[in-house]
mmCIF file of the N, C-alpha and C atoms, coordinates in Angstrom:
data_MODEL
# 
_entry.id   MODEL 
# 
loop_
_atom_site.group_PDB 
_atom_site.id 
_atom_site.type_symbol 
_atom_site.label_atom_id 
_atom_site.label_alt_id 
_atom_site.label_comp_id 
_atom_site.label_asym_id 
_atom_site.label_entity_id 
_atom_site.label_seq_id 
_atom_site.pdbx_PDB_ins_code 
_atom_site.Cartn_x 
_atom_site.Cartn_y 
_atom_site.Cartn_z 
_atom_site.occupancy 
_atom_site.B_iso_or_equiv 
_atom_site.pdbx_formal_charge 
_atom_site.auth_seq_id 
_atom_site.auth_comp_id 
_atom_site.auth_asym_id 
_atom_site.auth_atom_id 
_atom_site.pdbx_PDB_model_num 
ATOM 1   N N  . MET A 1 1  ? 87.673  135.179 91.788  1.00 0.00 ? 1  MET A N  1 
ATOM 2   C CA . MET A 1 1  ? 88.012  133.644 91.791  1.00 0.00 ? 1  MET A CA 1 
ATOM 3   C C  . MET A 1 1  ? 87.110  132.961 92.902  1.00 0.00 ? 1  MET A C  1 
ATOM 4   N N  . ASP A 1 2  ? 85.925  131.939 91.974  1.00 0.00 ? 2  ASP A N  1 
ATOM 5   C CA . ASP A 1 2  ? 85.432  131.303 92.887  1.00 0.00 ? 2  ASP A CA 1 
ATOM 6   C C  . ASP A 1 2  ? 85.458  129.970 92.882  1.00 0.00 ? 2  ASP A C  1 
ATOM 7   N N  . ILE A 1 3  ? 85.185  129.281 93.999  1.00 0.00 ? 3  ILE A N  1 
ATOM 8   C CA . ILE A 1 3  ? 85.472  127.657 94.111  1.00 0.00 ? 3  ILE A CA 1 
ATOM 9   C C  . ILE A 1 3  ? 83.959  127.004 94.208  1.00 0.00 ? 3  ILE A C  1 
ATOM 10  N N  . ASP A 1 4  ? 84.570  126.029 93.017  1.00 0.00 ? 4  ASP A N  1 
ATOM 11  C CA . ASP A 1 4  ? 83.552  125.107 92.694  1.00 0.00 ? 4  ASP A CA 1 
ATOM 12  C C  . ASP A 1 4  ? 83.475  124.213 93.978  1.00 0.00 ? 4  ASP A C  1 
ATOM 13  N N  . TRP A 1 5  ? 82.422  124.174 95.201  1.00 0.00 ? 5  TRP A N  1 
ATOM 14  C CA . TRP A 1 5  ? 82.502  123.563 95.978  1.00 0.00 ? 5  TRP A CA 1 
ATOM 15  C C  . TRP A 1 5  ? 81.998  121.896 95.564  1.00 0.00 ? 5  TRP A C  1 
ATOM 16  N N  . ALA A 1 6  ? 81.040  122.088 94.744  1.00 0.00 ? 6  ALA A N  1 
ATOM 17  C CA . ALA A 1 6  ? 80.404  120.450 94.442  1.00 0.00 ? 6  ALA A CA 1 
ATOM 18  C C  . ALA A 1 6  ? 81.501  119.688 93.761  1.00 0.00 ? 6  ALA A C  1 
ATOM 19  N N  . ALA A 1 7  ? 82.491  120.387 93.005  1.00 0.00 ? 7  ALA A N  1 
ATOM 20  C CA . ALA A 1 7  ? 83.633  119.876 92.413  1.00 0.00 ? 7  ALA A CA 1 
ATOM 21  C C  . ALA A 1 7  ? 84.357  119.177 93.362  1.00 0.00 ? 7  ALA A C  1 
ATOM 22  N N  . LEU A 1 8  ? 84.952  119.877 94.174  1.00 0.00 ? 8  LEU A N  1 
ATOM 23  C CA . LEU A 1 8  ? 85.647  120.030 95.195  1.00 0.00 ? 8  LEU A CA 1 
ATOM 24  C C  . LEU A 1 8  ? 85.383  118.953 95.964  1.00 0.00 ? 8  LEU A C  1 
ATOM 25  N N  . GLY A 1 9  ? 84.001  118.673 96.378  1.00 0.00 ? 9  GLY A N  1 
ATOM 26  C CA . GLY A 1 9  ? 83.401  117.789 97.031  1.00 0.00 ? 9  GLY A CA 1 
ATOM 27  C C  . GLY A 1 9  ? 83.512  115.936 96.551  1.00 0.00 ? 9  GLY A C  1 
ATOM 28  N N  . SER A 1 10 ? 83.300  116.390 95.340  1.00 0.00 ? 10 SER A N  1 
ATOM 29  C CA . SER A 1 10 ? 83.095  115.108 94.010  1.00 0.00 ? 10 SER A CA 1 
ATOM 30  C C  . SER A 1 10 ? 84.621  114.620 94.147  1.00 0.00 ? 10 SER A C  1 
ATOM 31  N N  . VAL A 1 11 ? 85.664  115.316 94.117  1.00 0.00 ? 11 VAL A N  1 
ATOM 32  C CA . VAL A 1 11 ? 87.102  114.670 93.944  1.00 0.00 ? 11 VAL A CA 1 
ATOM 33  C C  . VAL A 1 11 ? 87.134  114.590 95.427  1.00 0.00 ? 11 VAL A C  1 
ATOM 34  N N  . PHE A 1 12 ? 87.127  115.164 96.148  1.00 0.00 ? 12 PHE A N  1 
ATOM 35  C CA . PHE A 1 12 ? 87.547  114.431 97.540  1.00 0.00 ? 12 PHE A CA 1 
ATOM 36  C C  . PHE A 1 12 ? 86.840  113.254 98.085  1.00 0.00 ? 12 PHE A C  1 
ATOM 37  N N  . GLY A 1 13 ? 85.371  112.784 97.597  1.00 0.00 ? 13 GLY A N  1 
ATOM 38  C CA . GLY A 1 13 ? 84.874  111.825 97.564  1.00 0.00 ? 13 GLY A CA 1 
ATOM 39  C C  . GLY A 1 13 ? 85.456  110.343 96.936  1.00 0.00 ? 13 GLY A C  1 
ATOM 40  N N  . VAL A 1 14 ? 85.908  110.497 95.960  1.00 0.00 ? 14 VAL A N  1 
ATOM 41  C CA . VAL A 1 14 ? 86.359  109.716 94.733  1.00 0.00 ? 14 VAL A CA 1 
ATOM 42  C C  . VAL A 1 14 ? 87.851  109.497 95.648  1.00 0.00 ? 14 VAL A C  1 
ATOM 43  N N  . SER A 1 15 ? 88.465  110.065 95.905  1.00 0.00 ? 15 SER A N  1 
ATOM 44  C CA . SER A 1 15 ? 89.810  110.002 96.095  1.00 0.00 ? 15 SER A CA 1 
ATOM 45  C C  . SER A 1 15 ? 89.631  109.260 97.520  1.00 0.00 ? 15 SER A C  1 
ATOM 46  N N  . LEU A 1 16 ? 88.937  109.442 98.523  1.00 0.00 ? 16 LEU A N  1 
ATOM 47  C CA . LEU A 1 16 ? 88.693  109.068 99.886  1.00 0.00 ? 16 LEU A CA 1 
ATOM 48  C C  . LEU A 1 16 ? 88.147  107.459 99.433  1.00 0.00 ? 16 LEU A C  1 
ATOM 49  N N  . VAL A 1 17 ? 87.237  107.378 98.525  1.00 0.00 ? 17 VAL A N  1 
ATOM 50  C CA . VAL A 1 17 ? 86.825  105.706 98.203  1.00 0.00 ? 17 VAL A CA 1 
ATOM 51  C C  . VAL A 1 17 ? 87.956  104.814 97.554  1.00 0.00 ? 17 VAL A C  1 
ATOM 52  N N  . ALA A 1 18 ? 88.764  105.797 96.713  1.00 0.00 ? 18 ALA A N  1 
ATOM 53  C CA . ALA A 1 18 ? 89.496  105.025 95.804  1.00 0.00 ? 18 ALA A CA 1 
ATOM 54  C C  . ALA A 1 18 ? 90.796  104.553 97.040  1.00 0.00 ? 18 ALA A C  1 
ATOM 55  N N  . THR A 1 19 ? 91.159  105.336 97.650  1.00 0.00 ? 19 THR A N  1 
ATOM 56  C CA . THR A 1 19 ? 92.342  105.105 98.404  1.00 0.00 ? 19 THR A CA 1 
ATOM 57  C C  . THR A 1 19 ? 91.773  103.983 99.720  1.00 0.00 ? 19 THR A C  1 
ATOM 58  N N  . VAL A 1 20 ? 90.872  104.337 100.204 1.00 0.00 ? 20 VAL A N  1 
ATOM 59  C CA . VAL A 1 20 ? 90.445  103.047 101.195 1.00 0.00 ? 20 VAL A CA 1 
ATOM 60  C C  . VAL A 1 20 ? 90.071  101.744 100.540 1.00 0.00 ? 20 VAL A C  1 
ATOM 61  N N  . SER A 1 21 ? 89.515  101.826 99.034  1.00 0.00 ? 21 SER A N  1 
ATOM 62  C CA . SER A 1 21 ? 89.431  100.464 98.508  1.00 0.00 ? 21 SER A CA 1 
ATOM 63  C C  . SER A 1 21 ? 91.072  100.153 98.396  1.00 0.00 ? 21 SER A C  1 
ATOM 64  N N  . LEU A 1 22 ? 91.782  100.705 97.623  1.00 0.00 ? 22 LEU A N  1 
ATOM 65  C CA . LEU A 1 22 ? 93.062  100.414 97.292  1.00 0.00 ? 22 LEU A CA 1 
ATOM 66  C C  . LEU A 1 22 ? 93.935  99.386  98.983  1.00 0.00 ? 22 LEU A C  1 
ATOM 67  N N  . VAL A 1 23 ? 93.573  100.302 100.190 1.00 0.00 ? 23 VAL A N  1 
ATOM 68  C CA . VAL A 1 23 ? 94.366  99.632  101.129 1.00 0.00 ? 23 VAL A CA 1 
ATOM 69  C C  . VAL A 1 23 ? 93.565  98.144  101.898 1.00 0.00 ? 23 VAL A C  1 
ATOM 70  N N  . ALA A 1 24 ? 92.023  98.328  101.392 1.00 0.00 ? 24 ALA A N  1 
ATOM 71  C CA . ALA A 1 24 ? 91.777  97.204  101.515 1.00 0.00 ? 24 ALA A CA 1 
ATOM 72  C C  . ALA A 1 24 ? 91.987  96.120  100.927 1.00 0.00 ? 24 ALA A C  1 
ATOM 73  N N  . VAL A 1 25 ? 91.843  96.071  99.334  1.00 0.00 ? 25 VAL A N  1 
ATOM 74  C CA . VAL A 1 25 ? 92.295  95.229  98.558  1.00 0.00 ? 25 VAL A CA 1 
ATOM 75  C C  . VAL A 1 25 ? 94.159  94.743  98.800  1.00 0.00 ? 25 VAL A C  1 
ATOM 76  N N  . PHE A 1 26 ? 95.230  95.623  99.259  1.00 0.00 ? 26 PHE A N  1 
ATOM 77  C CA . PHE A 1 26 ? 96.402  95.020  100.029 1.00 0.00 ? 26 PHE A CA 1 
ATOM 78  C C  . PHE A 1 26 ? 96.205  94.578  101.038 1.00 0.00 ? 26 PHE A C  1 
ATOM 79  N N  . THR A 1 27 ? 95.461  94.868  102.121 1.00 0.00 ? 27 THR A N  1 
ATOM 80  C CA . THR A 1 27 ? 95.250  94.264  103.383 1.00 0.00 ? 27 THR A CA 1 
ATOM 81  C C  . THR A 1 27 ? 94.835  92.692  103.211 1.00 0.00 ? 27 THR A C  1 
ATOM 82  N N  . LEU A 1 28 ? 93.693  92.782  102.160 1.00 0.00 ? 28 LEU A N  1 
ATOM 83  C CA . LEU A 1 28 ? 93.609  90.766  101.939 1.00 0.00 ? 28 LEU A CA 1 
ATOM 84  C C  . LEU A 1 28 ? 94.328  90.154  101.393 1.00 0.00 ? 28 LEU A C  1 
ATOM 85  N N  . GLY A 1 29 ? 95.316  91.217  100.507 1.00 0.00 ? 29 GLY A N  1 
ATOM 86  C CA . GLY A 1 29 ? 96.549  90.317  99.791  1.00 0.00 ? 29 GLY A CA 1 
ATOM 87  C C  . GLY A 1 29 ? 97.638  90.143  101.268 1.00 0.00 ? 29 GLY A C  1 
ATOM 88  N N  . MET A 1 30 ? 97.392  90.872  101.876 1.00 0.00 ? 30 MET A N  1 
ATOM 89  C CA . MET A 1 30 ? 98.599  90.499  103.066 1.00 0.00 ? 30 MET A CA 1 
ATOM 90  C C  . MET A 1 30 ? 98.001  89.267  104.069 1.00 0.00 ? 30 MET A C  1 
ATOM 91  N N  . ILE A 1 31 ? 96.699  89.153  104.247 1.00 0.00 ? 31 ILE A N  1 
ATOM 92  C CA . ILE A 1 31 ? 96.093  88.305  105.018 1.00 0.00 ? 31 ILE A CA 1 
ATOM 93  C C  . ILE A 1 31 ? 96.340  86.758  104.020 1.00 0.00 ? 31 ILE A C  1 
ATOM 94  N N  . GLY A 1 32 ? 95.927  87.077  102.731 1.00 0.00 ? 32 GLY A N  1 
ATOM 95  C CA . GLY A 1 32 ? 96.032  85.730  101.973 1.00 0.00 ? 32 GLY A CA 1 
ATOM 96  C C  . GLY A 1 32 ? 97.528  85.575  102.386 1.00 0.00 ? 32 GLY A C  1 
ATOM 97  N N  . LEU A 1 33 ? 98.595  86.104  102.157 1.00 0.00 ? 33 LEU A N  1 
ATOM 98  C CA . LEU A 1 33 ? 99.864  85.410  102.150 1.00 0.00 ? 33 LEU A CA 1 
ATOM 99  C C  . LEU A 1 33 ? 100.259 84.853  103.660 1.00 0.00 ? 33 LEU A C  1 
ATOM 100 N N  . SER A 1 34 ? 99.568  85.588  104.471 1.00 0.00 ? 34 SER A N  1 
ATOM 101 C CA . SER A 1 34 ? 99.660  84.900  105.945 1.00 0.00 ? 34 SER A CA 1 
ATOM 102 C C  . SER A 1 34 ? 99.120  83.857  106.368 1.00 0.00 ? 34 SER A C  1 
ATOM 103 N N  . LYS A 1 35 ? 98.114  83.565  105.467 1.00 0.00 ? 35 LYS A N  1 
ATOM 104 C CA . LYS A 1 35 ? 97.051  81.862  105.795 1.00 0.00 ? 35 LYS A CA 1 
ATOM 105 C C  . LYS A 1 35 ? 98.148  81.035  104.821 1.00 0.00 ? 35 LYS A C  1 
ATOM 106 N N  . GLN A 1 36 ? 98.631  81.483  103.943 1.00 0.00 ? 36 GLN A N  1 
ATOM 107 C CA . GLN A 1 36 ? 99.256  80.642  103.083 1.00 0.00 ? 36 GLN A CA 1 
ATOM 108 C C  . GLN A 1 36 ? 100.573 80.074  104.023 1.00 0.00 ? 36 GLN A C  1 
ATOM 109 N N  . GLU A 1 37 ? 100.960 81.240  104.682 1.00 0.00 ? 37 GLU A N  1 
ATOM 110 C CA . GLU A 1 37 ? 102.294 80.710  105.479 1.00 0.00 ? 37 GLU A CA 1 
ATOM 111 C C  . GLU A 1 37 ? 101.769 79.849  106.478 1.00 0.00 ? 37 GLU A C  1 
ATOM 112 N N  . GLU A 1 38 ? 100.753 80.461  106.972 1.00 0.00 ? 38 GLU A N  1 
ATOM 113 C CA . GLU A 1 38 ? 100.647 79.279  108.118 1.00 0.00 ? 38 GLU A CA 1 
ATOM 114 C C  . GLU A 1 38 ? 100.050 77.914  107.782 1.00 0.00 ? 38 GLU A C  1 
ATOM 115 N N  . ALA A 1 39 ? 99.011  77.796  106.740 1.00 0.00 ? 39 ALA A N  1 
ATOM 116 C CA . ALA A 1 39 ? 99.239  76.681  105.996 1.00 0.00 ? 39 ALA A CA 1 
ATOM 117 C C  . ALA A 1 39 ? 100.371 75.809  106.209 1.00 0.00 ? 39 ALA A C  1 
ATOM 118 N N  . SER A 1 40 ? 101.156 76.299  105.149 1.00 0.00 ? 40 SER A N  1 
ATOM 119 C CA . SER A 1 40 ? 102.665 75.643  104.678 1.00 0.00 ? 40 SER A CA 1 
ATOM 120 C C  . SER A 1 40 ? 103.366 75.195  106.144 1.00 0.00 ? 40 SER A C  1 
ATOM 121 N N  . ALA A 1 41 ? 102.982 75.836  107.402 1.00 0.00 ? 41 ALA A N  1 
ATOM 122 C CA . ALA A 1 41 ? 104.053 75.464  108.680 1.00 0.00 ? 41 ALA A CA 1 
ATOM 123 C C  . ALA A 1 41 ? 103.080 74.297  109.153 1.00 0.00 ? 41 ALA A C  1 
ATOM 124 N N  . GLN A 1 42 ? 102.197 74.552  109.107 1.00 0.00 ? 42 GLN A N  1 
ATOM 125 C CA . GLN A 1 42 ? 101.511 72.997  109.662 1.00 0.00 ? 42 GLN A CA 1 
ATOM 126 C C  . GLN A 1 42 ? 100.997 72.053  108.705 1.00 0.00 ? 42 GLN A C  1 
ATOM 127 N N  . GLY A 1 43 ? 102.100 71.908  107.438 1.00 0.00 ? 43 GLY A N  1 
ATOM 128 C CA . GLY A 1 43 ? 102.269 70.942  106.297 1.00 0.00 ? 43 GLY A CA 1 
ATOM 129 C C  . GLY A 1 43 ? 101.321 70.812  105.514 1.00 0.00 ? 43 GLY A C  1 
ATOM 130 N N  . GLY A 1 44 ? 100.286 71.585  105.266 1.00 0.00 ? 44 GLY A N  1 
ATOM 131 C CA . GLY A 1 44 ? 99.535  72.001  104.316 1.00 0.00 ? 44 GLY A CA 1 
ATOM 132 C C  . GLY A 1 44 ? 99.822  72.776  103.265 1.00 0.00 ? 44 GLY A C  1 
ATOM 133 N N  . THR A 1 45 ? 98.788  72.915  101.986 1.00 0.00 ? 45 THR A N  1 
ATOM 134 C CA . THR A 1 45 ? 98.973  73.820  101.071 1.00 0.00 ? 45 THR A CA 1 
ATOM 135 C C  . THR A 1 45 ? 98.250  74.570  101.033 1.00 0.00 ? 45 THR A C  1 
ATOM 136 N N  . ALA A 1 46 ? 98.150  75.929  100.664 1.00 0.00 ? 46 ALA A N  1 
ATOM 137 C CA . ALA A 1 46 ? 97.183  76.742  100.852 1.00 0.00 ? 46 ALA A CA 1 
ATOM 138 C C  . ALA A 1 46 ? 97.043  77.711  99.210  1.00 0.00 ? 46 ALA A C  1 
ATOM 139 N N  . THR A 1 47 ? 96.705  77.023  98.078  1.00 0.00 ? 47 THR A N  1 
ATOM 140 C CA . THR A 1 47 ? 96.864  77.427  97.145  1.00 0.00 ? 47 THR A CA 1 
ATOM 141 C C  . THR A 1 47 ? 96.039  78.601  96.809  1.00 0.00 ? 47 THR A C  1 
ATOM 142 N N  . LEU A 1 48 ? 94.916  78.298  96.987  1.00 0.00 ? 48 LEU A N  1 
ATOM 143 C CA . LEU A 1 48 ? 93.776  79.322  96.996  1.00 0.00 ? 48 LEU A CA 1 
ATOM 144 C C  . LEU A 1 48 ? 94.207  80.550  97.556  1.00 0.00 ? 48 LEU A C  1 
ATOM 145 N N  . ALA A 1 49 ? 94.554  80.400  98.555  1.00 0.00 ? 49 ALA A N  1 
ATOM 146 C CA . ALA A 1 49 ? 95.073  81.578  99.604  1.00 0.00 ? 49 ALA A CA 1 
ATOM 147 C C  . ALA A 1 49 ? 96.302  82.306  98.650  1.00 0.00 ? 49 ALA A C  1 
ATOM 148 N N  . ARG A 1 50 ? 97.092  81.764  98.481  1.00 0.00 ? 50 ARG A N  1 
ATOM 149 C CA . ARG A 1 50 ? 98.249  82.547  97.576  1.00 0.00 ? 50 ARG A CA 1 
ATOM 150 C C  . ARG A 1 50 ? 97.576  83.054  96.172  1.00 0.00 ? 50 ARG A C  1 
ATOM 151 N N  . THR A 1 51 ? 96.813  82.300  95.494  1.00 0.00 ? 51 THR A N  1 
ATOM 152 C CA . THR A 1 51 ? 96.277  82.916  94.504  1.00 0.00 ? 51 THR A CA 1 
ATOM 153 C C  . THR A 1 51 ? 95.728  84.020  94.547  1.00 0.00 ? 51 THR A C  1 
ATOM 154 N N  . GLY A 1 52 ? 94.710  83.991  95.620  1.00 0.00 ? 52 GLY A N  1 
ATOM 155 C CA . GLY A 1 52 ? 93.699  85.385  96.092  1.00 0.00 ? 52 GLY A CA 1 
ATOM 156 C C  . GLY A 1 52 ? 94.852  86.414  96.073  1.00 0.00 ? 52 GLY A C  1 
ATOM 157 N N  . ALA A 1 53 ? 95.898  86.077  97.157  1.00 0.00 ? 53 ALA A N  1 
ATOM 158 C CA . ALA A 1 53 ? 96.883  87.293  97.220  1.00 0.00 ? 53 ALA A CA 1 
ATOM 159 C C  . ALA A 1 53 ? 97.611  88.014  96.535  1.00 0.00 ? 53 ALA A C  1 
ATOM 160 N N  . TYR A 1 54 ? 97.755  86.787  95.210  1.00 0.00 ? 54 TYR A N  1 
ATOM 161 C CA . TYR A 1 54 ? 98.732  87.397  94.200  1.00 0.00 ? 54 TYR A CA 1 
ATOM 162 C C  . TYR A 1 54 ? 97.711  88.211  93.094  1.00 0.00 ? 54 TYR A C  1 
ATOM 163 N N  . ALA A 1 55 ? 96.205  87.819  93.314  1.00 0.00 ? 55 ALA A N  1 
ATOM 164 C CA . ALA A 1 55 ? 95.589  88.329  92.530  1.00 0.00 ? 55 ALA A CA 1 
ATOM 165 C C  . ALA A 1 55 ? 95.112  90.262  93.217  1.00 0.00 ? 55 ALA A C  1 
ATOM 166 N N  . CYS A 1 56 ? 95.085  89.987  94.278  1.00 0.00 ? 56 CYS A N  1 
ATOM 167 C CA . CYS A 1 56 ? 94.969  91.388  95.457  1.00 0.00 ? 56 CYS A CA 1 
ATOM 168 C C  . CYS A 1 56 ? 95.957  92.215  94.808  1.00 0.00 ? 56 CYS A C  1 
ATOM 169 N N  . PHE A 1 57 ? 97.259  92.006  94.689  1.00 0.00 ? 57 PHE A N  1 
ATOM 170 C CA . PHE A 1 57 ? 98.199  92.423  94.672  1.00 0.00 ? 57 PHE A CA 1 
ATOM 171 C C  . PHE A 1 57 ? 98.723  93.121  93.041  1.00 0.00 ? 57 PHE A C  1 
ATOM 172 N N  . ALA A 1 58 ? 98.209  92.064  92.354  1.00 0.00 ? 58 ALA A N  1 
ATOM 173 C CA . ALA A 1 58 ? 98.010  92.452  90.589  1.00 0.00 ? 58 ALA A CA 1 
ATOM 174 C C  . ALA A 1 58 ? 96.760  93.488  90.635  1.00 0.00 ? 58 ALA A C  1 
ATOM 175 N N  . LEU A 1 59 ? 95.766  93.648  91.190  1.00 0.00 ? 59 LEU A N  1 
ATOM 176 C CA . LEU A 1 59 ? 94.605  94.727  91.057  1.00 0.00 ? 59 LEU A CA 1 
ATOM 177 C C  . LEU A 1 59 ? 95.179  96.094  91.791  1.00 0.00 ? 59 LEU A C  1 
ATOM 178 N N  . CYS A 1 60 ? 95.920  95.740  92.772  1.00 0.00 ? 60 CYS A N  1 
ATOM 179 C CA . CYS A 1 60 ? 96.530  97.056  93.287  1.00 0.00 ? 60 CYS A CA 1 
ATOM 180 C C  . CYS A 1 60 ? 98.058  97.791  92.380  1.00 0.00 ? 60 CYS A C  1 
ATOM 181 N N  . ALA A 1 61 ? 98.638  96.659  91.989  1.00 0.00 ? 61 ALA A N  1 
ATOM 182 C CA . ALA A 1 61 ? 99.497  97.294  90.811  1.00 0.00 ? 61 ALA A CA 1 
ATOM 183 C C  . ALA A 1 61 ? 98.662  98.045  89.786  1.00 0.00 ? 61 ALA A C  1 
ATOM 184 N N  . ALA A 1 62 ? 97.661  97.270  89.170  1.00 0.00 ? 62 ALA A N  1 
ATOM 185 C CA . ALA A 1 62 ? 96.817  97.879  88.135  1.00 0.00 ? 62 ALA A CA 1 
ATOM 186 C C  . ALA A 1 62 ? 96.480  99.501  88.501  1.00 0.00 ? 62 ALA A C  1 
ATOM 187 N N  . ALA A 1 63 ? 95.865  99.354  89.492  1.00 0.00 ? 63 ALA A N  1 
ATOM 188 C CA . ALA A 1 63 ? 95.257  100.587 90.042  1.00 0.00 ? 63 ALA A CA 1 
ATOM 189 C C  . ALA A 1 63 ? 96.613  101.787 90.017  1.00 0.00 ? 63 ALA A C  1 
ATOM 190 N N  . VAL A 1 64 ? 97.570  101.555 90.858  1.00 0.00 ? 64 VAL A N  1 
ATOM 191 C CA . VAL A 1 64 ? 98.920  102.518 90.588  1.00 0.00 ? 64 VAL A CA 1 
ATOM 192 C C  . VAL A 1 64 ? 99.288  102.701 89.132  1.00 0.00 ? 64 VAL A C  1 
ATOM 193 N N  . ALA A 1 65 ? 99.153  101.447 88.219  1.00 0.00 ? 65 ALA A N  1 
ATOM 194 C CA . ALA A 1 65 ? 99.513  101.672 87.058  1.00 0.00 ? 65 ALA A CA 1 
ATOM 195 C C  . ALA A 1 65 ? 98.399  103.104 86.315  1.00 0.00 ? 65 ALA A C  1 
ATOM 196 N N  . TYR A 1 66 ? 97.560  102.668 86.410  1.00 0.00 ? 66 TYR A N  1 
ATOM 197 C CA . TYR A 1 66 ? 96.314  103.692 86.130  1.00 0.00 ? 66 TYR A CA 1 
ATOM 198 C C  . TYR A 1 66 ? 96.429  105.188 86.404  1.00 0.00 ? 66 TYR A C  1 
ATOM 199 N N  . GLY A 1 67 ? 96.305  105.004 87.750  1.00 0.00 ? 67 GLY A N  1 
ATOM 200 C CA . GLY A 1 67 ? 96.749  106.527 88.522  1.00 0.00 ? 67 GLY A CA 1 
ATOM 201 C C  . GLY A 1 67 ? 97.881  107.053 87.772  1.00 0.00 ? 67 GLY A C  1 
ATOM 202 N N  . ILE A 1 68 ? 99.103  106.462 87.423  1.00 0.00 ? 68 ILE A N  1 
ATOM 203 C CA . ILE A 1 68 ? 100.225 106.885 87.059  1.00 0.00 ? 68 ILE A CA 1 
ATOM 204 C C  . ILE A 1 68 ? 99.981  107.791 85.590  1.00 0.00 ? 68 ILE A C  1 
ATOM 205 N N  . SER A 1 69 ? 99.317  106.670 84.989  1.00 0.00 ? 69 SER A N  1 
ATOM 206 C CA . SER A 1 69 ? 98.700  106.828 83.482  1.00 0.00 ? 69 SER A CA 1 
ATOM 207 C C  . SER A 1 69 ? 97.957  108.079 83.194  1.00 0.00 ? 69 SER A C  1 
ATOM 208 N N  . LEU A 1 70 ? 96.670  108.065 84.251  1.00 0.00 ? 70 LEU A N  1 
ATOM 209 C CA . LEU A 1 70 ? 96.260  109.684 84.710  1.00 0.00 ? 70 LEU A CA 1 
ATOM 210 C C  . LEU A 1 70 ? 97.058  110.714 84.860  1.00 0.00 ? 70 LEU A C  1 
ATOM 211 N N  . ILE A 1 71 ? 98.052  110.665 85.215  1.00 0.00 ? 71 ILE A N  1 
ATOM 212 C CA . ILE A 1 71 ? 98.745  111.942 85.672  1.00 0.00 ? 71 ILE A CA 1 
ATOM 213 C C  . ILE A 1 71 ? 99.898  112.437 84.480  1.00 0.00 ? 71 ILE A C  1 
ATOM 214 N N  . VAL A 1 72 ? 100.453 110.921 83.510  1.00 0.00 ? 72 VAL A N  1 
ATOM 215 C CA . VAL A 1 72 ? 101.166 111.465 82.836  1.00 0.00 ? 72 VAL A CA 1 
ATOM 216 C C  . VAL A 1 72 ? 100.726 111.875 81.569  1.00 0.00 ? 72 VAL A C  1 
ATOM 217 N N  . ILE A 1 73 ? 99.227  111.220 80.660  1.00 0.00 ? 73 ILE A N  1 
ATOM 218 C CA . ILE A 1 73 ? 99.042  111.266 79.887  1.00 0.00 ? 73 ILE A CA 1 
ATOM 219 C C  . ILE A 1 73 ? 97.936  112.522 79.786  1.00 0.00 ? 73 ILE A C  1 
# 
């Protein structure tokens, strides 16, 4: 039995980049929601922050759905 170390390293690298990217996008969404709450507490509106946060969450949901489709199909 032989282990293809190049393929294993490639899978590890892609998984690491995908995980860090997904966490970063989710974090940006949370920051956007907190900025929106701060603005509404001060009497303003932060529609750009809310829209950006929703876009980040939609991107996270799309990435998770894509991952699930790769596993199922």
